[in-house]
ZAMARGU-4260 file (C-alpha; in steps of 0.2 Angstrom, whole numbers, plus 5000, padded with zeros to 4 digits):
<rodrens>
0) 4876/4963/4808 | 4882/4948/4817 | 4871/4936/4826 | 4874/4937/4845 | 4884/4923/4853
5) 4873/4914/4866 | 4886/4907/4878 | 4904/4904/4882 | 4906/4890/4868 | 4899/4902/4854
10) 4909/4917/4860 | 4926/4906/4860 | 4922/4900/4842 | 4918/4918/4837 | 4935/4924/4844
15) 4944/4909/4836 | 4937/4911/4819 | 4928/4928/4817 | 4914/4929/4805 | 4915/4940/4790
20) 4903/4953/4799 | 4915/4954/4814 | 4929/4961/4802 | 4933/4979/4800 | 4928/4989/4785
25) 4939/4999/4774 | 4935/5015/4764 | 4935/5011/4746 | 4938/5028/4737 | 4930/5028/4720
30) 4945/5038/4712 | 4945/5030/4695 | 4933/5024/4682 | 4920/5012/4689 | 4918/5004/4672
35) 4936/4999/4672 | 4935/4980/4677 | 4953/4979/4681 | 4953/4994/4693 | 4938/4987/4702
40) 4944/4969/4703 | 4961/4974/4709 | 4954/4985/4723 | 4941/4972/4729 | 4956/4958/4728
45) 4966/4969/4739 | 4953/4972/4752 | 4948/4954/4753 | 4967/4948/4754 | 4970/4960/4768
50) 4955/4953/4778 | 4942/4966/4778 | 4924/4961/4780 | 4916/4976/4772 | 4919/4992/4761
55) 4913/5010/4762 | 4911/5016/4745 | 4916/5034/4744 | 4913/5044/4729 | 4927/5057/4725
60) 4931/5072/4714 | 4940/5059/4703 | 4925/5047/4701 | 4921/5042/4684 | 4907/5042/4677
65) 4903/5059/4685 | 4895/5057/4702 | 4876/5058/4702 | 4875/5055/4683 | 4864/5040/4676
70) 4881/5032/4671 | 4887/5033/4688 | 4871/5026/4696 | 4872/5010/4684 | 4891/5008/4687
75) 4889/5010/4706 | 4875/4997/4706 | 4886/4985/4697 | 4900/4988/4709 | 4889/4985/4724
80) 4885/4968/4717 | 4903/4964/4714 | 4907/4967/4732 | 4893/4957/4738 | 4899/4942/4727
85) 4916/4944/4734 | 4909/4942/4751 | 4911/4961/4756 | 4897/4970/4765 | 4894/4987/4758
90) 4892/5004/4766 | 4888/5019/4756 | 4896/5036/4760 | 4883/5049/4756 | 4894/5062/4748
95) 4909/5067/4738 | 4926/5068/4747 | 4916/5069/4763 | 4925/5076/4779 | 4924/5091/4790
100) 4929/5102/4775 | 4917/5094/4762 | 4904/5087/4774 | 4889/5076/4770 | 4873/5085/4765
105) 4880/5092/4748 | 4879/5078/4736 | 4895/5086/4728 | 4886/5102/4727 | 4872/5095/4716
110) 4858/5094/4729 | 4856/5113/4732 | 4859/5117/4714 | 4843/5107/4710 | 4833/5111/4726
115) 4838/5128/4731 | 4824/5130/4743 | 4833/5117/4754 | 4849/5127/4756 | 4856/5129/4773
120) 4851/5146/4781 | 4860/5157/4793 | 4854/5170/4806 | 4861/5187/4802 | 4860/5202/4814
125) 4858/5219/4806 | 4863/5233/4819 | 4858/5251/4818 | 4866/5263/4830 | 4854/5276/4837
130) 4855/5292/4846 | 4844/5299/4860 | 4828/5307/4854 | 4831/5301/4836 | 4815/5297/4826
135) 4820/5280/4817 | 4812/5274/4801 | 4822/5259/4796 | 4817/5247/4782 | 4815/5228/4786
140) 4829/5218/4777 | 4820/5208/4764 | 4834/5195/4761 | 4825/5182/4772 | 4812/5180/4786
145) 4812/5192/4800 | 4814/5182/4816 | 4815/5196/4829 | 4816/5215/4829 | 4823/5223/4846
150) 4831/5238/4853 | 4846/5235/4864 | 4854/5247/4877 | 4873/5244/4876 | 4877/5250/4893
155) 4863/5241/4903 | 4859/5226/4892 | 4841/5231/4893 | 4831/5225/4878 | 4814/5231/4870
160) 4803/5221/4859 | 4800/5232/4844 | 4787/5222/4834 | 4773/5234/4839 | 4783/5248/4830
165) 4784/5239/4813 | 4773/5248/4801 | 4772/5238/4785 | 4790/5234/4780 | 4797/5249/4791
170) 4803/5250/4809 | 4796/5267/4816 | 4802/5271/4833 | 4807/5286/4844 | 4823/5282/4853
175) 4822/5285/4872 | 4837/5291/4883 | 4851/5280/4882 | 4864/5271/4871 | 4852/5261/4860
180) 4854/5251/4845 | 4840/5244/4833 | 4843/5225/4830 | 4835/5215/4816 | 4837/5196/4816
185) 4835/5189/4798 | 4835/5170/4794 | 4842/5170/4776 | 4850/5158/4764 | 4868/5156/4766
190) 4875/5159/4748 | 4892/5153/4754 | 4885/5136/4759 | 4880/5122/4747 | 4875/5111/4760
195) 4856/5105/4764 | 4847/5113/4779 | 4851/5100/4793 | 4838/5109/4804 | 4824/5104/4792
200) 4818/5086/4793 | 4810/5089/4775 | 4826/5096/4768 | 4836/5082/4776 | 4824/5068/4770
205) 4825/5076/4752 | 4844/5076/4753 | 4845/5057/4758 | 4832/5053/4745 | 4842/5062/4732
210) 4858/5053/4737 | 4852/5036/4739 | 4836/5031/4731 | 4841/5030/4713 | 4856/5020/4719
215) 4847/5008/4730 | 4831/5008/4720 | 4818/4995/4725 | 4829/4980/4724 | 4838/4969/4735
220) 4835/4975/4753 | 4852/4967/4758 | 4862/4975/4745 | 4869/4988/4758 | 4872/4986/4776
225) 4876/5003/4782 | 4876/5022/4777 | 4890/5033/4782 | 4888/5052/4785 | 4903/5062/4790
230) 4908/5080/4795 | 4891/5085/4802 | 4891/5102/4809 | 4882/5119/4807 | 4887/5123/4789
235) 4885/5142/4788 | 4895/5157/4791 | 4902/5158/4808 | 4891/5142/4812 | 4875/5153/4813
240) 4864/5140/4805 | 4846/5144/4808 | 4828/5140/4803 | 4813/5150/4798 | 4803/5138/4809
245) 4814/5141/4824 | 4801/5153/4833 | 4787/5140/4830 | 4797/5125/4836 | 4804/5135/4851
250) 4787/5141/4857 | 4780/5123/4856 | 4795/5116/4866 | 4797/5129/4879 | 4779/5138/4880
255) 4784/5156/4877 | 4789/5167/4862 | 4807/5168/4860 | 4808/5184/4848 | 4811/5197/4862
260) 4826/5187/4868 | 4836/5185/4852 | 4849/5198/4858 | 4855/5185/4871 | 4863/5176/4857
265) 4875/5189/4854 | 4876/5200/4869 | 4873/5201/4888 | 4856/5206/4891 | 4855/5205/4910
270) 4853/5193/4924 | 4844/5180/4913 | 4856/5180/4899 | 4863/5163/4901 | 4846/5156/4904
275) 4839/5163/4887 | 4855/5158/4878 | 4854/5141/4884 | 4835/5139/4879 | 4838/5146/4862
280) 4854/5136/4858 | 4846/5120/4865 | 4832/5122/4853 | 4843/5124/4839 | 4852/5108/4844
285) 4836/5099/4845 | 4831/5105/4828 | 4847/5097/4821 | 4843/5081/4830 | 4825/5081/4824
290) 4830/5087/4807 | 4845/5078/4799 | 4848/5064/4811 | 4829/5059/4813 | 4827/5060/4794
295) 4842/5048/4792 | 4836/5036/4805 | 4818/5036/4797 | 4826/5034/4779 | 4838/5020/4784
300) 4827/5010/4796 | 4813/5009/4783 | 4825/5000/4771 | 4833/4989/4784 | 4850/4999/4784
305) 4860/5004/4799 | 4865/5022/4799 | 4881/5029/4807 | 4887/5047/4807 | 4901/5057/4814
310) 4902/5075/4819 | 4915/5087/4813 | 4928/5088/4826 | 4919/5076/4838 | 4933/5078/4851
315) 4926/5096/4854 | 4923/5101/4872 | 4913/5116/4867 | 4900/5106/4856 | 4885/5118/4856
320) 4893/5132/4844 | 4899/5119/4832 | 4886/5105/4831 | 4874/5108/4845 | 4874/5093/4856
325) 4888/5080/4855 | 4878/5066/4863 | 4860/5068/4859 | 4862/5067/4840 | 4868/5050/4842
330) 4851/5044/4849 | 4844/5042/4831 | 4859/5033/4824 | 4860/5014/4822 | 4878/5015/4826
335) 4885/5031/4835 | 4900/5036/4826 | 4916/5046/4828 | 4931/5050/4817 | 4949/5049/4822
340) 4958/5060/4810 | 4975/5069/4806 | 4987/5062/4819 | 4989/5048/4832 | 4978/5052/4848
345) 4970/5067/4840 | 4951/5065/4842 | 4952/5053/4857 | 4940/5063/4867 | 4926/5059/4855
350) 4927/5041/4858 | 4920/5040/4875 | 4906/5052/4870 | 4900/5042/4856 | 4901/5025/4866
355) 4892/5033/4880 | 4878/5038/4869 | 4877/5020/4863 | 4875/5015/4881 | 4862/5028/4885
360) 4851/5025/4870 | 4854/5006/4869 | 4864/5004/4853 | 4875/4989/4850 | 4887/4996/4838
365) 4899/5010/4840 | 4908/5015/4823 | 4925/5023/4821 | 4932/5031/4805 | 4950/5029/4809
370) 4967/5034/4802 | 4958/5048/4792 | 4972/5059/4784 | 4985/5054/4797 | 5001/5064/4793
375) 5012/5050/4801 | 5008/5032/4801 | 5017/5016/4806 | 5014/4999/4814 | 5013/5006/4832
380) 5000/5019/4827 | 4991/5006/4816 | 4988/4995/4832 | 4989/5009/4846 | 4974/5020/4840
385) 4964/5004/4836 | 4967/4998/4854 | 4963/5016/4861 | 4947/5015/4852 | 4942/4998/4857
390) 4946/5001/4876 | 4934/5017/4875 | 4919/5007/4868 | 4921/5006/4849 | 4917/4989/4841
395) 4917/4993/4822 | 4932/5000/4814 | 4932/5008/4797 | 4950/5010/4791 | 4955/5023/4778
400) 4961/5015/4761 | 4977/5026/4760 | 4986/5014/4772 | 4988/5003/4756 | 4999/5016/4750
405) 5011/5012/4763 | 5021/4996/4758 | 5026/4992/4775 | 5008/4994/4782 | 5001/4984/4768
410) 5011/4970/4773 | 5004/4971/4791 | 4985/4973/4786 | 4981/4954/4786 | 4987/4952/4804
415) 4979/4969/4809 | 4962/4963/4802 | 4963/4947/4812 | 4967/4957/4827 | 4953/4969/4824
420) 4940/4955/4820 | 4944/4946/4836 | 4942/4961/4846 | 4926/4966/4838 | 4919/4949/4840
425) 4921/4951/4859 | 4916/4969/4861 | 4898/4968/4852 | 4883/4963/4861 | 4879/4963/4880
430) 4881/4977/4892 | 4894/4989/4898 | 4900/4987/4916 | 4908/5001/4927 | 4906/5010/4943
435) 4906/5029/4938 | 4893/5039/4929 | 4897/5057/4923 | 4883/5069/4920 | 4886/5077/4902
440) 4886/5096/4906 | 4877/5101/4890 | 4866/5115/4897 | 4880/5124/4905 | 4889/5123/4888
445) 4874/5129/4879 | 4872/5144/4891 | 4889/5150/4886 | 4888/5151/4868 | 4889/5168/4858
450) 4886/5170/4840 | 4895/5183/4830 | 4898/5189/4812 | 4916/5189/4806 | 4926/5186/4791
455) 4932/5168/4790 | 4950/5168/4786 | 4954/5150/4791 | 4949/5134/4783 | 4940/5128/4798
460) 4933/5139/4813 | 4936/5132/4830 | 4925/5136/4846 | 4931/5145/4861 | 4930/5133/4876
465) 4922/5139/4892 | 4934/5139/4906 | 4923/5129/4918 | 4921/5115/4904 | 4932/5102/4913
470) 4922/5087/4909 | 4935/5080/4895 | 4949/5083/4907 | 4939/5073/4920 | 4936/5059/4908
475) 4954/5057/4903 | 4960/5059/4921 | 4948/5044/4926 | 4953/5033/4911 | 4971/5037/4909
480) 4977/5040/4927 | 4965/5034/4940 | 4962/5017/4931 | 4942/5020/4932 | 4930/5017/4918
485) 4914/5028/4917 | 4899/5031/4907 | 4894/5048/4901 | 4875/5051/4904 | 4865/5064/4894
490) 4853/5073/4906 | 4839/5068/4895 | 4842/5050/4898 | 4848/5054/4917 | 4830/5061/4920
495) 4820/5048/4911 | 4830/5031/4913 | 4840/5033/4929 | 4834/5030/4947 | 4842/5029/4964
500) 4840/5016/4977 | 4851/5010/4992 | 4866/5020/4987 | 4866/5014/4968 | 4862/5024/4953
505) 4853/5013/4940 | 4853/5016/4921 | 4838/5006/4916 | 4838/5001/4897 | 4831/4986/4888
510) 4849/4979/4885 | 4862/4991/4892 | 4857/4992/4910 | 4871/4999/4922 | 4873/5001/4940
515) 4884/5015/4947 | 4892/5018/4964 | 4899/5035/4960 | 4891/5051/4951 | 4903/5064/4945
520) 4896/5082/4942 | 4909/5091/4931 | 4911/5110/4932 | 4895/5118/4926 | 4886/5134/4929
525) 4869/5127/4924 | 4860/5111/4926 | 4843/5103/4925 | 4832/5101/4940 | 4827/5083/4935
530) 4845/5077/4936 | 4849/5085/4952 | 4833/5079/4961 | 4839/5061/4956 | 4857/5066/4962
535) 4850/5071/4979 | 4840/5055/4981 | 4856/5045/4976 | 4866/5054/4989 | 4852/5053/5003
540) 4851/5034/4999 | 4870/5032/5002 | 4878/5036/4985 | 4894/5045/4982 | 4895/5061/4973
545) 4910/5071/4966 | 4908/5089/4959 | 4922/5098/4952 | 4928/5116/4948 | 4911/5125/4949
550) 4894/5120/4957 | 4879/5125/4947 | 4867/5138/4954 | 4857/5142/4939 | 4843/5130/4933
555) 4839/5126/4915 | 4822/5132/4915 | 4810/5144/4907 | 4812/5162/4913 | 4795/5163/4922
560) 4801/5148/4932 | 4819/5154/4934 | 4818/5161/4951 | 4809/5147/4959 | 4819/5134/4950
565) 4836/5142/4956 | 4830/5142/4973 | 4826/5123/4973 | 4843/5120/4965 | 4852/5130/4978
570) 4843/5119/4991 | 4848/5103/4982 | 4866/5109/4982 | 4865/5113/5000 | 4857/5096/5004
575) 4871/5087/4995 | 4887/5097/4997 | 4882/5106/5013 | 4886/5123/5006 | 4878/5138/4999
580) 4885/5149/4985 | 4891/5162/4997 | 4900/5148/5008 | 4912/5144/4994 | 4929/5153/4995
585) 4945/5151/4985 | 4955/5145/5000 | 4946/5128/5003 | 4952/5115/4991 | 4940/5101/4995
590) 4922/5103/5003 | 4916/5087/5010 | 4898/5082/5016 | 4891/5065/5022 | 4875/5058/5029
595) 4870/5044/5041 | 4865/5033/5026 | 4884/5032/5020 | 4881/5045/5006 | 4897/5056/5003
600) 4899/5072/4993 | 4915/5080/4988 | 4917/5097/4979 | 4935/5099/4972 | 4939/5116/4967
605) 4951/5120/4952 | 4970/5118/4956 | 4978/5120/4938 | 4974/5127/4921 | 4974/5114/4906
610) 4983/5116/4890 | 4967/5122/4881 | 4964/5136/4895 | 4950/5127/4904 | 4950/5123/4922
615) 4959/5107/4928 | 4957/5096/4943 | 4974/5087/4945 | 4972/5068/4941 | 4981/5064/4958
620) 4969/5074/4967 | 4954/5066/4959 | 4962/5049/4963 | 4965/5053/4981 | 4946/5058/4983
625) 4941/5042/4975 | 4952/5032/4986 | 4944/5040/5001 | 4927/5032/4997 | 4922/5015/5004
630) 4918/5008/4986 | 4919/4990/4981 | 4927/4994/4964 | 4923/4983/4949 | 4942/4984/4944
635) 4957/4989/4954 | 4974/4989/4945 | 4989/4990/4955 | 5005/4995/4945 | 4996/5001/4929
640) 5005/5015/4919 | 4997/5032/4924 | 4997/5046/4911 | 4992/5064/4916 | 4988/5073/4899
645) 4985/5090/4907 | 4973/5095/4893 | 4984/5091/4879 | 4971/5079/4871 | 4958/5094/4871
650) 4969/5105/4859 | 4962/5108/4841 | 4974/5102/4828 | 4984/5118/4824 | 4989/5119/4842
655) 4990/5100/4843 | 5002/5100/4829 | 5012/5115/4834 | 5016/5107/4851 | 5019/5090/4843
660) 5007/5084/4856 | 5004/5068/4846 | 5023/5064/4850 | 5023/5073/4867 | 5010/5063/4875
665) 5019/5056/4890 | 5023/5037/4888 | 5017/5038/4870 | 4999/5033/4874 | 4988/5027/4888
670) 4983/5012/4898 | 4964/5009/4897 | 4952/4995/4900 | 4934/4991/4897 | 4922/4978/4905
675) 4907/4970/4896 | 4895/4956/4901 | 4891/4946/4886 | 4885/4928/4881 | 4885/4924/4900
680) 4903/4929/4901 | 4912/4943/4910 | 4924/4951/4897 | 4938/4963/4902 | 4949/4971/4888
685) 4965/4979/4894 | 4975/4989/4881 | 4993/4997/4884 | 4998/5009/4871 | 5011/5017/4881
690) 5030/5014/4878 | 5032/5005/4895 | 5029/4987/4898 | 5015/4984/4911 | 5016/4971/4925
695) 5001/4974/4937 | 4991/4966/4949 | 4972/4966/4944 | 4958/4964/4957 | 4941/4960/4951
700) 4924/4961/4959 | 4917/4944/4961 | 4923/4926/4961 | 4929/4922/4943 | 4939/4908/4934
705) 4949/4918/4922 | 4956/4914/4904 | 4967/4926/4894 | 4962/4928/4876 | 4975/4937/4865
710) 4968/4946/4850 | 4985/4949/4842 | 4989/4930/4841 | 4973/4921/4844 | 4980/4911/4858
715) 4971/4906/4874 | 4977/4901/4891 | 4971/4899/4909 | 4976/4912/4922 | 4981/4908/4940
720) 4970/4917/4952 | 4967/4921/4970 | 4950/4923/4978 | 4948/4933/4994 | 4934/4943/5001
725) 4923/4941/4986 | 4936/4947/4974 | 4947/4938/4961 | 4966/4943/4960 | 4977/4940/4945
730) 4993/4946/4937 | 4992/4956/4921 | 5008/4956/4910 | 5005/4967/4895 | 5020/4973/4885
735) 5020/4990/4877 | 5008/4992/4862 | 4998/4976/4865 | 4982/4972/4872 | 4972/4956/4880
740) 4955/4950/4884 | 4951/4941/4901 | 4936/4930/4900 | 4926/4922/4915 | 4911/4912/4911
745) 4916/4894/4907
</rodrens>
């Protein structure tokens, strides 16, 4: 990875003449014979001529010699050396044809064939319907490990732990009055999956060793720069991936036995259902994080390699059912990653989650697998989605090779690679600057998961999004309409690395330290107390807080602390917003509270329904609330194109394609910006992917002397500025489908 620019002069040089390590990567599909010198030389020559700085070697079903064979290993090693000699950095994709349909963790199906003990496992529920007074003698299913055996009363949701009624391998129980079912929960191999057990560190490390060790050997530690894992998600029937170690890990994490509460994964079990569900689903997510992602981190760091990975459908609002926790998994990656696939603007939501994870856990690189199987490509898309990615925090593009198949695009690649290299040279290193923090509502999302068993008819199952999950809508409203950048903060980081003082919320990291003036609490039914205690202190010291859609009154806490924790949470909500749960009615659009220190709190109730069925706070309404606050905003843009997407960007691909949403996004794109402080310079990047030219007046906090650096042309010029009241004002002229850097620091 590149050395950091130390000052303005080095930054200017890096922009004018980007180093090879600043250049984008391209995927190199190994869809031919690796022993064919002409095939290899032609591909390497194409990539070098286009201006790429690195390649992602991607085995395919057409790779010869056969993937995983000794001949393949020898040929791949030679290919790595040829790429290095040509001046191309090398990244290794860890699987065959890897994407969300053929994810990492398979080694082309070879891994579990050789190591069946490491196959992914699923949780199965065996249900027996009882009658009142029946004497039950049911055998325990022996296809896997018994995780829990319970009785469930269908009408009341009451559950009974039946372990004391297990005699040998049989459940012996006399059914009381009521409508009872006997439930067995079994963790068993999923014979339909050929994926490694992501929840197991041992299995994940074995997969990585199997995939890479023979290829890398003990040779040159600089042979490979990165590893790339794609399509990570729960890889079992109906996403019911589980672990035989789950009960032990859960008890260690939360201090109590989870077995009596397994029915909460499938049914309503009474007042504490959401709390039990959140704890169980949270534990599973942590096992994935501490399994595959920690193993990947340990394996690559020990070899001096940077790891990146992308989740399957990283745009997904309802993350827990599909892949657990859309932010926390990134904390072990050298470069948090995201995939933009299928169509222009599809997948945009995942960008801010990945880049915010980098800010939360102090990572420099944010990687993006871009143009993955786009059904439509052209010059505008080639540039526009790259600009969208850069403005939302990406600084390492990995472009799909198939763009070489488009003659017109092939001719554009040299200029595009220069553009991308200039942008990436500017967007690496330093720290992110913005005024708004948004708390990631992961516990609320986890509390609303329900597992099920059903026949899978479609190629890919999509989760149902909870109606109160409005955080993706808020992110898009802030970025695309209100013209406000933000950082999404995971509650784990919020509780450990954030503190409030004098009306400022601080994110304290070694490198990426940020200061926020506004905290947004998106719609949530559950939240952790540590975050809310800090939020109250922020408000009491003069901070500004905006909550939307639903205030949380259930604490993420162990059941024995539940009542006490809920009472404390209700007190915090009342202190901040001036309301109790019973005070809230459907007729009041905005609740407002303030204190003598200058703290302000707004609770905005829903006003619309988004295209994906979730609650939606209108972007103009959100903007009106932000304008009411007495905040010295970092960036104010008068006259920017405003785009209100109304939830279109949240749609999964079948609906997205059916609505032609990629063509129907108003103005054809969005106007975004990002501000970074790097090499002693303030750097602003403005991108306009709408179809309208932009002429806007930009007001920046602080006194600056500004230069415009154009990543499309490489040209630089001074910008006339006005200074007043501690701010700098200048004119931004940004034609459609272009972007520009403003730099202050000479």
